[in-house]
C-alpha positions as CSV (number, residue, x, y, z in Angstrom):
1,X,109.7,207.6,-145.8
2,X,109.8,206.9,-148.6
3,X,107.3,204.3,-151.6
4,X,110.0,201.0,-151.3
5,X,109.9,200.8,-147.1
6,X,106.5,201.4,-147.2
7,X,105.7,199.1,-149.5
8,X,108.3,196.6,-147.7
9,X,105.6,197.4,-144.0
10,X,102.9,196.6,-145.7
11,X,104.4,193.0,-147.2
12,X,106.3,191.8,-144.5
13,X,104.4,190.8,-141.7
14,X,102.3,188.7,-143.7
15,X,105.4,186.8,-145.4
16,X,107.7,186.2,-142.7
17,X,104.0,184.0,-141.3
18,X,104.3,182.2,-145.2
19,X,107.9,181.5,-144.0
20,X,109.5,183.6,-146.6
21,X,112.3,186.5,-145.5
22,X,112.5,189.8,-147.7
23,X,116.1,189.9,-149.4
24,X,115.5,193.3,-151.2
25,X,112.0,195.4,-152.8
26,X,112.9,197.2,-155.6
27,X,111.0,200.0,-157.7
28,X,112.0,201.0,-160.6
29,X,110.8,202.8,-163.4
30,X,110.7,201.1,-167.0
31,X,109.8,203.1,-171.0
32,X,106.3,201.8,-170.5
33,X,105.1,200.9,-166.6
34,X,107.4,201.0,-163.3
35,X,108.4,197.2,-161.7
36,X,107.9,196.0,-158.4
37,X,110.6,193.4,-158.0
38,X,110.7,191.6,-154.5
39,X,113.3,189.3,-154.1
40,X,112.4,187.0,-151.4
41,X,113.8,183.4,-149.9
42,X,112.7,181.0,-147.7
43,X,113.1,181.0,-143.7
44,X,114.1,176.9,-143.5
45,X,116.7,177.4,-146.3
46,X,114.8,175.1,-148.8
47,X,115.5,176.6,-152.4
48,X,112.4,178.8,-153.8
49,X,110.3,177.0,-156.3
50,X,107.5,178.3,-158.6
51,X,105.1,177.9,-156.4
52,X,107.2,179.9,-153.7
53,X,107.3,182.7,-156.2
54,X,103.4,182.4,-157.5
55,X,101.7,182.3,-153.7
56,X,104.5,185.2,-152.8
57,X,103.3,187.1,-156.5
58,X,99.7,186.3,-155.2
59,X,99.4,187.4,-151.3
60,X,101.9,190.7,-152.4
61,X,99.1,191.4,-154.7
62,X,96.2,191.2,-152.6
63,X,98.4,193.9,-150.0
64,X,99.1,196.1,-152.4
65,X,95.6,196.1,-153.9
66,X,94.2,197.2,-149.9
67,X,97.3,199.2,-149.2
68,X,97.9,200.7,-152.8
69,X,101.2,202.4,-152.2
70,X,102.0,202.4,-156.1
71,X,99.4,205.3,-157.9
72,X,100.3,203.7,-160.9
73,X,100.2,200.6,-163.4
74,X,102.9,198.3,-162.9
75,X,104.3,195.4,-162.6
76,X,104.7,193.0,-160.3
77,X,108.3,190.1,-160.3
78,X,108.8,188.4,-158.0
79,X,112.5,186.1,-157.4
80,X,114.9,184.5,-155.6
81,X,117.9,185.7,-154.6
82,X,120.1,183.1,-157.0
83,X,123.8,182.5,-156.1
84,X,125.2,185.5,-156.7
85,X,122.4,187.2,-153.7
86,X,123.1,190.2,-152.8
87,X,123.7,190.7,-149.3
88,X,121.2,193.6,-147.7
89,X,121.4,192.6,-144.3
90,X,124.4,192.9,-141.2
91,X,123.4,189.4,-140.2
92,X,123.7,188.6,-144.3
93,X,127.1,188.6,-143.9
94,X,127.1,186.6,-140.4
95,X,125.7,184.1,-142.5
96,X,127.7,183.5,-145.0
97,X,131.4,183.8,-143.0
98,X,133.8,182.0,-145.4
99,X,132.2,183.1,-148.4
100,X,133.6,185.1,-151.1
101,X,132.0,188.7,-151.4
102,X,131.7,191.5,-153.6
103,X,131.3,194.9,-151.9
104,X,130.8,198.3,-153.2
105,X,130.9,201.8,-150.6
106,X,129.4,205.1,-151.2
107,X,132.4,206.5,-149.9
108,X,136.0,205.3,-150.3
109,X,138.1,203.5,-147.9
110,X,141.5,203.0,-147.6
111,X,141.8,205.0,-151.3
112,X,139.3,202.3,-153.2
113,X,135.7,202.1,-153.2
114,X,135.4,198.3,-154.4
115,X,136.3,195.0,-152.8
116,X,136.5,192.0,-153.4
117,X,137.0,188.6,-151.0
118,X,136.1,186.8,-148.2
119,X,133.8,187.8,-145.6
120,X,136.8,186.5,-142.9
121,X,134.4,187.7,-140.0
122,X,131.8,190.8,-138.1
123,X,131.9,192.6,-135.5
124,X,129.4,195.6,-134.6
125,X,128.9,197.0,-137.6
126,X,132.0,196.1,-139.5
127,X,132.4,193.3,-142.0
128,X,136.4,191.7,-142.6
129,X,137.4,190.8,-145.9
130,X,140.7,189.2,-146.3
131,X,141.5,189.8,-150.1
132,X,144.4,188.6,-151.8
133,X,146.2,192.4,-151.0
134,X,145.3,191.9,-146.8
135,X,142.9,192.8,-145.0
136,X,140.0,195.7,-146.1
137,X,137.8,196.7,-142.7
138,X,134.5,198.0,-144.3
139,X,131.3,199.7,-142.5
140,X,128.7,198.3,-143.0
141,X,126.5,201.7,-142.9
142,X,128.7,203.3,-146.1
143,X,127.8,199.9,-148.4
144,X,125.9,200.8,-151.9
145,X,126.1,197.1,-153.0
146,X,127.0,194.2,-152.2
147,X,127.0,190.4,-153.4
148,X,128.0,186.7,-153.2
149,X,130.1,186.1,-156.0
150,X,129.3,182.6,-157.8
151,X,132.2,180.4,-158.4
152,X,133.0,180.5,-154.5
153,X,129.7,179.3,-153.6
154,X,129.8,176.4,-156.4
155,X,133.5,174.9,-156.3
156,X,133.0,175.8,-152.3
157,X,130.3,173.9,-150.5
158,X,128.4,173.1,-154.2
159,X,124.8,174.0,-152.7
160,X,123.8,176.6,-150.3
161,X,121.1,175.3,-150.0
162,X,118.4,171.5,-149.6
163,X,116.6,171.2,-153.1
164,X,112.8,172.9,-153.5
165,X,110.3,171.1,-152.4
166,X,107.7,170.7,-154.7
């Protein structure tokens, strides 16, 4: 198990209990110190606010002080996914059916590694994209990165979530 998985296991139960879902955990090396980025969202579909990020930051800090998975100095960043939300779980593709996404695969699929199209369907672990040149099917385990496309979200549905509570 790598360090990101250890961190995720250490913080996920508490964040879930607080009403948040982890979208992504990243640990990156910086010029002077590492940066741990926790991307989370509210489970009630309300937009994340500053208070949400503060609560998550305080909880994660306390949990990681106890677990101590990162042995060197690091910065902690907490953020929301934003409009160009990364698609990190298979359930994300079902949740965002009908929205446009960009997908990059690890291995070429039908001679290419980059796809942009509307998420048309999800069956087992295969995502179907409707693209101008036709449909493409991409296996979830072969996806390197994927995210929603901003213009499609803004033009297509206005706002995906309710206004943030303050």
